[in-house]
C-alpha positions in Angstrom: 22.4 17.4 -4.3 20.5 20.5 -5.3 20.5 23.9 -3.4 17.2 23.3 -2.1 18.3 20.0 -0.6 21.3 21.6 0.9 19.4 24.1 2.4 17.1 21.9 4.2 19.9 19.4 5.3 21.7 22.6 6.7 18.6 23.6 8.7 18.3 20.4 10.2 22.0 20.0 11.3 21.5 23.7 12.8 18.8 22.1 14.8 19.9 19.0 15.5 20.2 19.2 19.2 16.8 20.9 19.4 15.7 17.4 17.6 17.4 15.3 20.1 16.0 17.2 22.8 12.4 16.9 21.6 13.1 12.9 20.7 14.6 12.5 24.5 11.4 13.6 25.9 9.1 11.6 23.8 11.1 8.6 24.5 11.3 9.0 28.3 7.3 9.4 28.6 6.7 5.6 28.1 3.5 4.8 26.3 2.9 0.5 26.2 -0.3 -0.1 24.0 -2.0 -1.5 26.9 -1.9 1.5 29.6 -4.5 4.5 28.5 -3.5 6.6 31.3 0.2 6.8 30.0 -0.6 9.0 27.0 -1.8 11.9 28.7 1.8 13.8 29.2 2.8 12.7 25.5 -0.1 14.1 24.2 -0.1 17.3 26.2 3.3 17.7 24.6 2.6 16.9 21.7 -0.7 19.4 21.7 1.8 22.0 22.7 4.2 21.6 19.7 1.3 21.5 17.1 -0.4 24.5 18.5 2.7 26.6 18.3 3.1 25.5 14.4 -0.6 26.8 14.0 -2.6 23.8 14.3 -5.7 23.0 15.8 -5.4 19.9 17.9 -8.4 17.7 18.8 -7.8 14.4 21.1 -10.5 11.8 20.6 -10.8 9.7 23.7 -10.1 5.9 23.3 -12.8 3.1 25.1 -9.9 0.8 26.1 -7.0 2.6 24.6 -5.1 5.8 24.7 -7.3 7.3 21.9 -6.0 9.4 18.9 -4.6 13.1 18.3 -6.0 14.8 15.1 -3.9 18.1 14.2 -5.3 20.1 11.3 -4.2 23.4 10.1 -6.1 26.4 11.5 -6.5 28.2 8.5 -7.7 24.9 6.8 -8.6 25.9 3.0 -11.7 23.7 1.8 -10.4 23.9 -2.0 -7.0 22.6 -1.3 -6.3 18.9 -1.1 -5.2 17.2 1.9 -1.8 14.9 2.7 -2.4 12.8 5.4 0.4 12.0 7.6 0.3 8.7 10.2 2.3 8.0 13.2 1.6 5.8 16.5 3.1 7.1 19.9 2.4 3.4 21.6 5.1 1.1 21.9 5.6 -2.6 23.1 7.7 -1.8 26.1 6.0 -1.8 29.2 6.6 1.0 31.9 9.7 0.7 33.4 12.1 -0.3 30.6 13.7 2.8 30.8 15.7 1.6 33.8 17.1 -0.9 31.5 17.2 0.9 28.4 17.8 4.8 29.1 17.8 7.0 26.4 21.7 7.2 25.2 23.7 9.2 22.7 26.8 7.4 21.4 28.3 9.2 18.7 25.6 8.5 15.6 23.5 6.1 17.7 20.7 7.0 19.6 19.0 4.3 21.6 16.1 4.0 23.9 12.6 2.0 24.6 10.6 2.9 21.2 12.9 5.5 19.4 13.0 3.6 16.2 9.1 2.5 16.2 8.4 5.3 16.2 9.2 8.1 18.6 11.7 9.3 15.8 9.0 9.7 13.1 6.5 11.6 15.7 9.8 14.2 16.1 10.2 14.1 12.6 6.8 15.2 11.9 6.8 18.0 13.9 10.8 19.3 12.7 9.6 19.2 9.2 6.7 21.5 10.0 9.4 23.8 11.8 11.3 23.9 8.8 8.7 24.7 6.2 7.6 27.5 8.5 10.7 28.9 9.2 12.1 28.7 5.8 9.1 30.1 4.6 8.2 27.4 2.0 5.0 26.3 0.7 2.6 23.6 0.8 0.2 22.8 -2.1 -1.5 20.0 0.0 -2.8 20.7 3.4 -1.1 18.2 6.1 -3.5 16.3 8.3 -1.7 14.6 11.2 -3.0 11.5 12.8 -1.3 10.2 15.8 -2.9 6.9 17.6 -2.2 4.8 20.4 -3.1 1.3 19.4 -1.2 0.5 16.2 1.2 -2.0 18.1 -2.2 -3.9 18.9 -3.9 -3.8 15.9 -5.6 -0.4 15.5 -9.0 -1.6 16.5 -10.1 1.8 17.8 -8.3 4.0 15.4 -8.8 2.2 12.3 -12.2 4.0 11.4 -10.8 7.5 11.7 -7.6 6.3 9.8 -9.9 5.1 6.8 -12.0 8.6 7.0 -9.0 10.7 6.9 -7.3 8.5 3.9 -10.4 8.7 1.8 -10.2 12.6 2.2 -6.4 12.8 1.3 -4.8 13.0 -1.9 -1.7 11.2 -0.4 -0.7 9.3 2.7 2.8 9.6 4.3 3.6 7.0 6.9 6.4 7.7 9.2 6.7 4.1 10.5 10.8 3.3 10.3 12.6 2.6 7.4 13.2 -1.0 6.7 16.3 -2.6 7.7 19.6 -0.8 8.6 20.1 0.5 5.0 17.0 2.3 5.3 15.1 0.9 2.5 11.7 2.9 1.9 8.4 0.5 2.5 6.6 0.4 -1.0 4.8 -2.9 0.0 3.6 -4.6 3.1 1.8 -7.8 3.6 -1.3 -8.2 4.9 -2.0 -10.1 8.0 -4.9 -12.7 8.9 -5.5 -14.5 12.4 -7.7 -17.6 12.5 -8.9 -19.6 15.5 -9.5 -23.7 14.7 -11.3 -25.3 17.4 -11.5 -29.2 17.4 -14.2 -30.9 19.3 -13.7 -34.7 20.2 -15.1 -37.1 22.7 -13.8 -37.5 26.1 -13.2 -40.7 27.8 -11.3 -42.2 30.8 -7.7 -42.7 29.2 -7.3 -46.2 31.0 -10.6 -47.7 31.4 -11.9 -46.8 28.2 -9.8 -45.3 25.9 -11.4 -47.0 22.8 -14.5 -44.8 23.6 -13.1 -41.6 23.4 -11.9 -39.5 20.0 -9.0 -37.2 20.6 -9.3 -33.7 20.1 -5.6 -33.2 20.4 -5.0 -35.9 17.8 -7.5 -34.5 15.2 -5.7 -31.4 16.1 -2.3 -32.8 15.3 -3.6 -34.1 11.8 -5.1 -30.3 11.0 -1.8 -28.6 12.2 -0.1 -30.7 9.4 -2.7 -29.2 6.9 -2.2 -25.9 7.9 1.6 -25.8 7.6 1.4 -27.0 4.0 -0.4 -24.0 3.3 3.1 -22.2 3.4 4.4 -20.9 0.2 7.8 -19.2 0.7 8.1 -18.5 -2.9 4.8 -16.7 -3.4 5.5 -14.7 0.1 2.9 -16.6 1.8 3.4 -17.6 5.5 0.8 -19.7 7.8 2.0 -19.9 11.4 0.4 -22.0 14.1 1.2 -19.8 16.8 -0.2 -21.1 19.7 -2.1 -24.5 20.6 -4.1 -25.7 24.0 -6.4 -28.4 24.6 -7.3 -31.4 27.1 -8.2 -31.3 30.7 -5.8 -33.6 32.4 -3.8 -36.3 31.3 -6.1 -39.2 32.1 -8.8 -38.3 29.9 -9.1 -38.2 26.1 -9.1 -34.6 25.5 -12.6 -33.4 24.1 -11.3 -30.0 22.9 -8.2 -28.5 21.4 -7.8 -25.1 20.1 -5.2 -23.5 17.6 -4.3 -19.9 16.7 -3.1 -19.3 13.2 -0.9 -16.3 11.9 -1.1 -15.5 8.2 0.9 -13.3 6.1 0.0 -12.6 2.2 1.2 -10.1 -0.4 -1.8 -9.6 -2.1 -5.4 -9.6 -1.6 -6.1 -12.3 -3.9 -3.8 -14.6 -1.9 -5.8 -13.6 1.3 -9.0 -14.6 -0.2 -7.6 -17.8 -1.3 -5.9 -18.8 2.0 -8.9 -17.9 3.9 -11.3 -20.2 1.8 -8.6 -23.0 2.1 -8.4 -22.7 6.0 -12.6 -22.5 6.1 -12.5 -25.7 4.3 -10.3 -27.9 6.2 -11.6 -31.1 7.0 -10.6 -33.8 9.5 -9.6 -37.5 8.1 -10.7 -38.9 11.5 -14.2 -40.0 12.6 -16.1 -38.3 15.4 -13.9 -34.8 14.9 -15.6 -31.7 14.1 -14.3 -28.5 13.3 -15.0 -24.9 14.2 -13.3 -22.1 12.4 -13.4 -18.3 12.8 -11.4 -15.3 11.7 -10.0 -13.7 8.6 -7.8 -11.1 7.0 -7.6 -8.1 9.7 -5.2 -6.0 7.6 -5.2 -5.9 3.9 -1.7 -5.8 2.2 -0.1 -2.4 1.3 -0.2 -3.2 -2.5 2.0 -1.3 -5.0 -0.7 0.0 -7.5 0.0 2.6 -10.2 -0.5 5.4 -7.8 1.8 4.0 -5.6 4.4 3.4 -8.1 4.3 7.1 -9.1 4.4 8.4 -5.4 7.6 6.0 -5.1 9.2 7.5 -8.1 8.7 10.9 -7.1 10.0 9.9 -3.6 13.1 8.3 -5.2 13.7 11.5 -6.9 13.6 13.7 -4.1 16.2 11.6 -2.5 18.7 12.5 -5.2 18.3 16.1 -4.2 19.8 15.3 -1.0 22.2 12.9 -2.4 20.4 9.6 -1.3 20.1 6.6 -3.6 16.9 5.3 -2.2 15.8 1.7 -2.4 12.6 0.1 -1.9 11.4 -3.2 0.0 8.6 -5.1 1.1 7.8 -5.5 4.7 6.5 -8.6 6.5 4.9 -6.9 9.0 1.8 -4.3 8.5 1.2 -0.7 9.5 -1.9 1.6 9.5 -0.5 2.1 5.9 -2.4 -0.9 5.0 -5.8 0.5 5.7 -5.0 4.1 4.0 -3.8 2.2 1.0 -7.0 1.3 0.0 -8.5 4.6 -0.2 -5.2 7.0 -0.7 -1.7 6.3 -2.5 0.5 5.2 0.7 4.2 5.4 1.0 5.5 4.0 4.0 8.7 3.6 6.3 9.5 7.4 5.7 10.6 7.4 9.5 14.0 6.9 11.3 16.6 4.7 9.8 18.0 2.3 12.4 17.4 -1.3 13.7 16.2 -3.2 16.6 12.5 -2.4 16.7 10.8 -4.5 19.7 14.1 -5.5 20.6 16.6 -4.5 23.3 19.1 -2.9 20.9 16.6 -0.6 19.4 18.3 2.5 18.1 18.4 5.1 15.5 21.4 6.3 13.2 21.3 10.1 13.6 22.8 11.6 10.4 20.6 9.0 8.2 17.6 9.9 9.9 18.5 13.5 9.7 18.5 13.0 5.4 15.1 11.4 6.1 13.9 14.0 7.8 14.9 16.3 4.9 13.2 13.9 2.4 9.9 13.8 4.6 10.2 17.9 4.2 10.5 17.9 0.3 7.6 15.3 0.0 5.2 17.5 2.0 6.2 20.3 -0.3 5.5 18.3 -3.6 2.6 19.8 -5.7 1.6 16.7 -7.2 2.7 12.9 -7.6 4.9 12.0 -10.5 5.9 15.7 -11.0 
């Protein structure tokens, strides 16, 4: 461990109770993605925190969501490169979940709804800035913080702003939680696609004239089997028929049925190939017509040359803190999937813990404090690969 690493860790350990106090406040402000009104208080809290750190804060109103918070240094220098720091304050938990999952501190384990994914990451953003300010450290890259409220539901409203800021940034850090309880850094993420297949058949009375009907449900069953054959676990490709529906009543040969399909792909090329195969599906039944829609809505976060350099830098900085970092690929997506197309991106820099979207959601405090120190070192890193 280096002297710089020791100094940072000591700072955060000295301020551990302050960190927990902020984290408690964030967790106890419940913010489900589908309730735009729930974000007013947390945005007010975050605005106050960032303004105290000499940042200008702009709230972008959402149409159907809580919108986004964009935080930029008040003394912005157009000659200095930017670094984008991404996070989301929406959670999958409905208002009232705190009654069953209260914020709880039990030794090294801190629990509560949304604490791991990813309110702890938001707290880490603020405390990294506090440390850099109070320790009189320098940042060669200006930090731009973007916090959205719709990541858990696809980032449809915030995607445009995320991409706009990524295009202006030399690198992007995503404070999503780390991968697994061992705390792997997410250097790659699968892309996500959603497709819908509608089957049109011919209705008829199931008892009086079954031979005159063509069952859309039977037709769908054949298509479902074709879809499952597209799975390729060895290549990291998964195709899942998540929901099906169809038919009007039991005594009618079904006129229509529908399936919604989730696709996960590790590379852009895989996505293009699977999309083509889905759109070229054909029924082996006479009288069946297919309607297909959808596509890849989050591209994969692939580990290109710039990302490899960023990972090596991150790994090296980990050693300054006595951490032997490991990397991994996540089957889930984040907003880093968008930024990676325009800015070298590293993900999973947030809390170490477990139980995302689960009742046992928690963080491990000691390990998360070390990640906070790592993130702070990254913010101060002059250039990728150095």
